[in-house]
C-alpha positions in Angstrom: 104.5 163.9 128.1 103.2 160.4 127.6 104.0 157.4 129.7 103.6 153.8 128.7 100.5 153.7 130.9 99.0 156.8 129.0 99.4 155.3 125.6 96.0 154.1 124.2 95.6 150.8 122.4 95.6 151.1 118.7 92.2 149.7 118.2 90.7 152.4 120.7 92.1 155.6 118.9 92.4 154.5 115.4 88.9 153.3 114.6 86.5 156.0 115.2 83.4 154.0 114.1 82.8 156.4 111.3 84.8 154.6 108.7 86.0 151.1 108.0 89.5 151.8 107.2 91.2 154.7 109.1 93.4 157.1 107.1 96.6 158.3 108.5 98.3 161.1 106.7 101.0 163.7 106.8 104.4 164.6 105.5 107.2 162.1 105.1 109.6 164.5 106.7 109.0 167.5 108.9 110.9 170.5 107.4 109.6 173.4 109.3 106.7 174.4 111.5 104.7 176.1 108.7 104.8 173.0 106.7 103.8 170.8 109.5 101.0 172.9 110.8 99.5 173.8 107.3 99.5 170.1 106.3 97.7 169.3 109.6 95.2 172.1 109.0 94.3 171.0 105.6 94.1 167.3 106.5 92.0 167.9 109.5 89.2 169.1 107.0 89.0 165.6 105.6 86.6 163.5 107.5 88.2 160.1 106.9 91.6 161.3 108.2 91.8 160.2 111.8 95.5 160.5 112.6 98.3 162.8 111.5 101.8 161.1 111.0 104.9 163.3 110.7 108.4 162.2 110.1 110.4 164.1 112.6 113.1 161.4 112.5 112.9 159.9 109.0 115.8 157.4 108.4 117.3 157.9 104.9 119.0 155.4 102.7 121.9 157.8 102.3 123.4 158.6 105.8 123.8 162.2 106.7 120.9 163.3 104.5 118.1 165.4 106.0 116.0 163.2 108.3 113.5 165.7 109.6 113.5 168.4 112.3 113.9 166.0 115.1 112.8 166.8 118.8 112.1 170.4 117.9 108.9 169.3 116.0 107.4 167.4 118.9 105.8 170.5 120.5 104.2 171.2 117.1 102.5 167.7 117.2 101.0 168.3 120.6 99.7 171.6 119.2 98.2 169.8 116.2 96.5 167.3 118.5 95.1 169.9 120.7 93.8 172.3 117.9 92.7 169.7 115.3 91.5 166.7 117.4 93.7 164.4 115.2 95.6 161.8 116.9 99.3 162.2 116.0 102.3 159.8 115.5 105.9 160.0 114.5 108.4 157.4 113.3 111.2 156.6 115.8 114.6 155.1 115.0 116.3 154.9 118.3 115.3 154.4 122.0 116.3 158.0 122.5 113.4 159.1 120.1 110.9 157.0 122.1 112.1 158.8 125.4 111.6 162.2 123.8 
């Protein structure tokens, strides 16, 4: 689990020195583990991709629509970071999301 003191500054982890403009890529909304992991596996093969972004909590225009898998997907992101070396990020919509 990350704490505020363990979060690296954006300029430290986003800019690898290999490229001028970092590429952050991933699915808009996390639907299932296979989709999230396979997308990360393919993206990790692209040298310019430095970070994986996955919408575990993706706010929708229409309330009640699918918003992603939620906290269930967070361990998957830890696995992606460990296995691929990509940095990971998620959208958050509430203070509770940040806590998780």
